[in-house]
Structures are given as C-alpha cells and as structure tokens.
N, C-alpha and C positions, 0 to 999 in steps of 0.2 A: 610806207607805214611808219608812224612815229613811235618813239620809244615808249610813250605812255600806253599806247594801245597794245604794244608787245608785252609790257609788264602786266597789264590787265589780263591778257590772254593767258599768260603763264600762271597768274594767280588763279584763274578759273580752272586751268588744267590741274594745278596743285590741289585745289579743293576737291575736284572730281576724283583725283587719285586716292584720296583718303589719307594723304600725308599729314602727320601731326605737326610738322614744323617745316617752314621753308625759309630760305635766305635768298634775297635777290642780289645777284652779282652782275657786274657789267663786263662786257667784252665788245670787241669791234669786228665788224665784217664790212668789207668794202668801204672803209673809212667812215662808216656810220655807227653811231652808238646804239647798241642793243642790250638786252638784259636776258639773263637766264636764271632759272630757279633751281637750287640744289635741294632735292627732296630727302626727307628723313622719315622713315616709317616706324 
C-alpha cells in the first residue's frame, strides 16, 4: 500500500467521522512511510 492511498483512506475516515479539522502527520512502520490523521471535533 502506498502512502498516497493511506492518506486518502484517512481523509475518507476523517470526513466520515464528522471531524471539523484534521492534520496529516507522518510516521514510520517497518521502514515505510505512512500517514496518520489527528482528529479534532
């Protein structure tokens, strides 16, 4: 899975959760770059 698709998935989850704001941050798992969304309600 590439980072772009992970970011898109997180954006979809963020929108579905009804969060008003999200910030994409990066982190690493198994030497691969991934992204996570920090949600604010």
